[in-house]
C-alpha positions in Angstrom: 11.7 -16.6 -25.3 11.5 -14.2 -22.4 8.1 -12.6 -21.6 7.7 -9.0 -21.4 7.3 -7.5 -17.9 3.8 -6.1 -17.9 3.1 -3.0 -15.6 0.8 -3.7 -12.6 -2.8 -2.9 -12.8 -3.7 -0.6 -9.9 -7.0 0.3 -8.2 -7.5 2.6 -5.5 -10.3 3.0 -3.1 -10.8 5.6 -0.3 -12.6 5.1 3.0 -13.3 7.8 5.6 -14.3 8.1 9.2 -15.9 11.2 10.6 -13.9 13.4 13.0 -15.9 16.2 14.8 -14.6 19.1 17.1 -14.2 22.9 17.1 -10.9 22.8 19.1 -7.6 21.2 18.6 -8.0 19.1 21.7 -11.4 17.9 20.6 -10.3 17.0 17.0 -7.2 15.1 18.5 -9.3 13.2 21.0 -11.5 12.2 18.0 -8.6 11.0 15.9 -7.2 9.0 18.8 -10.5 7.4 19.7 -11.8 6.8 16.0 -8.4 5.8 14.4 -8.1 2.6 12.6 -7.2 -0.4 14.6 -4.3 -2.4 13.0 -3.1 -5.9 13.3 -0.4 -4.9 15.7 -3.0 -3.7 18.3 -2.2 0.0 17.7 -4.6 2.6 16.4 -3.6 4.9 13.5 -5.0 8.1 12.2 -4.8 6.6 8.6 -3.7 3.4 7.0 -3.0 2.3 3.5 -3.5 -1.4 2.9 -2.9 -3.4 -0.2 -3.5 -6.6 -1.9 -1.4 -8.0 -4.5 -2.5 -10.8 -6.9 -1.2 -12.2 -10.0 -2.4 -14.3 -13.0 -0.5 -15.7 -15.8 -0.6 -18.4 -18.5 1.9 -20.9 -19.7 4.3 -21.0 -22.5 5.2 -24.5 -23.0 7.3 -26.7 -25.3 8.3 -30.3 -25.1 10.9 -29.8 -22.4 10.1 -26.5 -20.5 7.3 -24.3 -19.1 7.6 -20.5 -18.6 5.2 -17.8 -17.5 3.3 -16.2 -20.2 1.5 -12.7 -19.7 2.2 -12.5 -16.0 -0.1 -9.7 -14.8 0.0 -8.3 -11.3 -2.9 -6.5 -9.8 -2.6 -4.3 -6.8 -5.8 -3.2 -5.0 -5.1 -0.3 -2.6 -7.4 1.1 0.0 -6.7 4.3 1.8 -8.4 5.0 5.1 -8.4 8.7 6.2 -10.1 11.0 8.9 -12.6 13.4 7.5 -13.1 16.5 9.7 -16.4 18.4 9.5 -15.6 21.9 10.2 -18.1 23.6 12.4 -18.9 27.4 12.2 -17.2 28.1 15.6 -14.0 26.4 14.6 -11.1 28.9 14.3 -9.4 29.5 11.1 -6.1 28.4 12.6 -7.6 25.0 13.3 -8.7 24.7 9.6 -5.2 25.6 8.5 -3.6 23.1 10.9 -6.0 20.4 9.5 -5.3 21.1 5.9 -1.6 21.0 6.6 -1.9 17.9 8.4 -4.1 16.1 5.7 -1.7 17.3 2.9 1.2 15.5 4.7 -0.8 12.5 5.8 -1.7 11.9 2.2 1.9 12.3 1.2 2.9 9.7 3.7 0.2 7.2 2.7 1.1 7.7 -0.9 4.5 6.5 0.0 3.0 3.2 1.2 1.0 3.0 -2.2 4.2 3.7 -4.2 6.1 0.9 -2.4 3.3 -1.6 -3.2 3.1 -0.7 -6.8 6.9 -0.7 -7.1 7.1 -4.1 -5.5 4.4 -5.5 -7.9 6.4 -4.1 -10.9 9.6 -5.7 -9.6 7.7 -8.9 -9.2 6.5 -8.8 -12.7 10.1 -8.1 -14.0 11.6 -10.9 -11.9 9.0 -13.5 -13.3 9.7 -12.3 -16.8 13.4 -12.9 -16.3 13.0 -16.4 -14.6 14.4 -19.3 -16.6 12.0 -21.9 -17.9 11.1 -24.7 -15.5 11.0 -28.3 -16.6 7.4 -28.6 -15.7 4.4 -26.0 -15.2 4.1 -27.3 -11.5 7.7 -26.6 -10.8 7.1 -23.1 -12.4 4.2 -22.5 -10.2 6.3 -23.4 -7.1 9.0 -21.0 -8.3 6.6 -18.2 -8.9 4.9 -18.7 -5.5 8.3 -18.7 -3.8 9.5 -15.6 -5.6 6.1 -13.8 -4.9 6.2 -14.6 -1.2 9.7 -13.4 -1.0 8.8 -10.1 -2.7 5.8 -9.5 -0.6 7.7 -10.2 2.7 10.3 -7.7 1.5 7.5 -5.2 0.9 6.1 -5.7 4.4 9.7 -5.1 5.9 10.2 -2.0 3.7 6.9 -0.6 5.0 7.9 -1.3 8.6 11.2 0.5 8.0 9.5 3.4 6.2 7.0 3.9 9.2 9.9 3.6 11.6 12.0 6.1 9.6 9.1 8.6 9.3 7.6 7.9 12.8 4.4 7.0 10.9 4.6 10.2 8.9 5.4 12.6 11.8 8.7 13.5 10.4 7.0 14.3 7.1 4.5 16.7 8.7 1.7 14.2 9.3 1.0 15.1 12.8 -1.9 16.9 14.2 
């Protein structure tokens, strides 16, 4: 009997760093100085990170073992700048900031959507796996499949950032 593919459980958390300035130059300087350092050694104005976990039980009979109630959890953390507008900041700067943040959020939501889609794909793939001879064999197959899906997700995200120039082509540029 094939297990049903359960939708992923998704949690989202938001973290902010403060940006100050009453001119475009000052705000941009703050973004570059306070941006988030990433594993590649570069700084980014915002990042979305995710952690995918899974849990499942076993459906066994005398000769096989298959996954039962395979549940994927995706924990997502968005990190964004938060500009505190000063009284002397011009309206045009506030408008530029609002436009920038709208598009930055849209770009980062693209990263979130890829992680959630990959988790759903993983759940579907496990639900379609043929039973293994032993539960240890099943665990190895699930780990191998999961690693392949997460590596594909990492590659997809790299291509997404390359294609959008980290959101710049989507309007996420200050």
